[in-house]
Structure formats: C-alpha cells, structure tokens
C-alpha positions in Angstrom: 113.1 140.1 58.7 113.6 139.3 54.7 113.6 135.6 52.8 116.5 135.9 50.0 115.6 133.6 47.8 116.7 133.5 44.4 116.4 130.3 42.4 119.0 129.4 39.2 121.0 127.0 37.0 123.5 125.4 38.6 125.8 122.3 37.4 122.3 121.7 34.7 119.7 122.1 37.6 117.4 124.5 38.4 117.7 125.6 41.9 115.8 127.7 44.8 118.3 128.9 48.4 116.7 130.7 50.6 119.8 133.2 52.8 117.8 134.7 55.3 118.5 138.6 55.9 117.2 140.5 59.4 117.7 143.6 59.8 116.7 146.4 62.7 117.5 150.4 62.3 121.1 150.8 62.9 122.8 147.1 61.5 121.5 144.5 59.1 123.0 140.7 59.4 123.1 138.0 56.1 122.7 134.0 56.5 124.5 132.1 54.6 126.1 133.7 51.5 125.1 131.4 48.0 126.4 129.4 45.0 129.5 130.9 43.5 128.5 133.8 40.8 125.8 134.6 43.0 126.7 138.5 44.4 124.7 140.7 42.5 122.0 138.5 43.0 122.4 138.4 46.5 123.3 142.2 47.2 120.0 143.4 44.4 117.4 140.8 46.7 119.1 142.6 49.9 118.2 146.5 48.1 114.8 145.2 47.2 114.3 144.6 50.4 114.7 148.2 50.9 117.6 147.8 53.0 121.5 149.2 51.9 123.5 146.5 51.5 126.4 148.9 53.6 124.4 147.9 56.5 125.1 144.5 56.4 128.0 144.6 59.7 128.1 140.5 59.9 127.1 137.0 58.1 126.7 134.3 60.0 127.6 130.7 57.9 125.6 127.4 59.1 128.0 125.1 57.9 130.9 125.0 54.9 128.8 123.8 51.7 129.8 125.9 49.1 126.1 126.9 48.6 126.7 128.6 51.7 130.1 130.8 51.5 130.8 131.2 47.6 130.0 134.9 47.8 132.0 135.7 50.9 134.6 137.1 49.4 132.7 140.0 47.6 130.9 140.6 50.1 134.0 140.9 51.8 135.2 143.5 49.1 132.1 145.5 48.5 132.0 146.2 52.5 136.0 147.0 52.4 136.2 144.2 55.0 134.4 146.3 57.7 132.0 142.5 57.7 132.3 140.1 60.5 131.9 135.9 59.7 131.0 134.1 62.1 130.7 130.3 62.1 130.8 127.0 64.7 134.0 126.7 66.0 133.6 122.6 64.0 133.9 125.1 60.7 136.5 127.0 61.4 139.4 125.6 60.0 137.5 124.4 57.1 136.4 127.7 56.0 139.7 129.2 56.6 141.8 126.5 54.9 143.2 124.5 57.8 141.3 121.9 57.0 140.4 120.7 53.2 136.8 121.2 52.9 135.0 117.9 53.8 132.8 117.3 50.7 134.5 119.3 48.0 138.2 117.3 48.4 139.7 116.5 44.9 138.8 113.2 44.5 134.4 114.4 45.2 134.9 117.0 43.0 136.8 115.2 40.4 133.8 112.6 41.2 130.9 115.0 40.5 132.1 117.0 37.4 133.0 113.7 35.8 128.8 112.9 36.5 127.8 115.9 34.1 127.2 116.1 30.9 130.3 116.8 28.9 129.1 119.9 28.1 128.8 121.5 32.1 132.3 120.0 33.0 134.3 123.1 31.6 132.0 125.6 33.8 131.2 122.9 36.4 135.4 122.9 37.0 135.6 126.0 37.3 133.4 126.8 39.5 134.6 124.6 42.2 137.7 125.8 41.5 136.6 129.4 43.0 135.2 128.2 46.5 136.7 130.6 49.1 138.6 130.7 52.7 137.8 133.3 54.5 138.7 134.5 58.0 136.1 134.4 60.4 136.4 136.8 62.8 134.0 134.8 65.7 133.4 131.8 66.8 130.5 130.5 67.6 129.4 127.2 70.4 125.7 125.9 71.2 123.9 127.7 73.4 125.6 130.9 72.5 123.7 134.2 72.5 124.2 136.8 70.2 122.8 140.1 71.1 121.8 141.1 67.7 118.1 142.0 66.5 116.9 141.1 70.4 118.7 138.0 70.3 120.1 135.1 68.3 120.1 131.9 70.0 123.2 129.2 68.2 122.0 125.8 67.8 124.9 123.0 66.7 123.0 120.7 64.9 125.6 118.9 63.8 125.4 115.9 61.1 124.6 117.4 58.0 128.2 118.6 58.7 130.5 118.5 62.0 130.3 121.9 63.0 126.0 122.6 61.3 124.0 125.2 63.0 120.5 126.6 63.6 119.2 129.8 64.7 117.0 130.6 66.9 114.9 134.1 67.5 113.2 134.0 70.8 111.1 137.0 69.7 109.6 136.3 66.6 109.5 132.3 67.4 111.2 131.4 64.0 114.1 129.0 63.1 116.8 129.8 60.7 117.5 126.5 60.0 120.0 125.7 57.2 120.1 122.0 55.6 119.4 120.7 59.6 115.3 120.5 57.9 114.3 121.2 54.4 110.3 121.4 53.0 110.0 119.5 50.9 106.1 120.2 48.7 104.7 122.1 51.4 106.3 119.6 54.4 108.6 120.3 56.2 111.4 117.2 56.3 114.8 116.0 57.8 118.3 116.9 56.0 118.7 115.3 53.0 120.5 111.6 52.7 123.2 112.3 49.8 124.7 115.7 51.0 124.4 114.7 54.3 127.7 113.3 56.2 126.9 111.2 59.4 123.3 111.1 58.7 122.5 109.4 62.2 124.1 111.8 64.2 121.6 114.5 61.6 118.9 113.0 63.0 119.3 112.7 66.4 120.1 116.8 66.2 116.6 117.3 64.9 115.7 116.4 68.8 117.3 119.0 69.9 115.0 121.6 68.5 112.1 120.1 70.7 113.6 122.2 72.9 112.3 125.5 71.6 109.0 127.2 71.0 109.0 127.4 67.2 106.0 128.6 65.6 107.8 129.6 61.5 111.2 128.0 60.1 112.9 128.8 57.2 115.0 126.0 55.4 117.5 127.1 53.3 116.1 124.0 50.4 112.3 124.8 50.4 112.0 127.8 52.6 109.6 129.0 54.8 107.5 126.4 56.7 104.9 126.9 59.9 103.2 128.9 61.7 102.3 125.6 63.9 106.3 124.5 62.6 106.7 122.6 65.8 104.1 119.9 65.9 105.9 118.3 63.0 109.3 118.6 64.4 108.4 116.8 67.1 107.1 114.3 64.6 110.4 114.4 63.1 112.1 114.1 66.0 110.1 110.3 67.5 110.7 108.8 63.5 
C-alpha cells in the first residue's frame, strides 16, 4: 500500500492531497482520483511505487467532491475502460450526472470564481467546466465487505456529503478516512466545517469509527496519522 501524496497549485493555493494505492501480486486499487490536470502526476506516483499503472483494476471514490473525481476519465481512457469505479449508492446519481454536484452547482462555482484574484478566474473557470461525470460500476452500502487485498470494509460516514465513505482494512488496522478526518499540525481532527454540508451529521459519523480497532489513519488532507489513532478518534467522538 502506498500513500500517493501529491503537492500542486490550485486556485492560487498550494495543496497536498493523499490518494491511496493498495495492491497485491495480481491487482491494485486506487482510492480517490485527484484534481483536474493531475493525471500524469498520479500515474507517475503509481509507477514510482513500482506498480505498473495497468495493474489498477478499480478506483474507489470516497465522495463526489471535485478533488476526488477529476482524473477519472483519463484513468478510464488509459486503462481502456477496463477498470471499475466504486462509490456509495448515495453518491452515484451525482457522479453519473443524474443530479448536479452539490458543491459544484452553477451558483457556488460563480461565487467561488468571483472570490479569486482576477488573474486566476479564467483558469478556475476552465477547471470547473471539466469536472466529469462517469458511470459507477458498483454502488456501495454501509458495512459492505469488499473481497480485495485481504478485505476492505465500507463505513458510510455521511455529513461531508450524503454518501461519504471511509474504508477500513482490518488486517492492517488502517482507516482510509477521505475527508471525514484531517491531519493538522500532526494532530488528527474532524472534517473541515467550511466544506462540509451537514456538520452535525458529520460529527455523529465520527462516533461510528470508535467501533473499529484503528491503529493508523490516512486522511486525504493531511496524510498519515498513527500509530494509536483510536485514542484520538475516541476523543473526537466525545467532544
């Protein structure tokens, strides 16, 4: 398993994101798919880990936000369409385009672009114009156990978006947290209120995590935290 961290400039801000690559002798799974224009960086990070890119058999999307889905068309193209896309059933209509993305509706996009310095607006408009819709091969539900890489359990953690999920790898006592948890100044913290649709529900979702024996966490924003992450998760659940 590899934390495929990438640092880059977007909308005038330096960001580092942490997709995750999980593999065994026969196949690989990518968790989340980055910002627009990041495909080549993603591919380079996978091959730098010593894994042929065409070993990827599936991409699991933790939720619909643009920084998690934007390279999906390029991944599908590079792999000849022979890759499954998995997401929670509540995210499916947004990712497939049956419903507009919640945080990327026209009004929110215009407001976000207008808040930028003028020299960044045209570039931002182009990025938002290319947020994709793709077909979800497999819709996931809470508690579902995926038979890949020793077993991956789906934990539905709504709040940040309706169908946000975390992934638990019991054999490694590892939680892939998406945006449900973050690492700030080496401390594990909860979701970002500014970007969370329903903060009370998101905070309740943290309580679901205390049922799991979690030693380490990988957060999409902030990266690795642990060992001993369960103690901090209990603290967050009881705040």
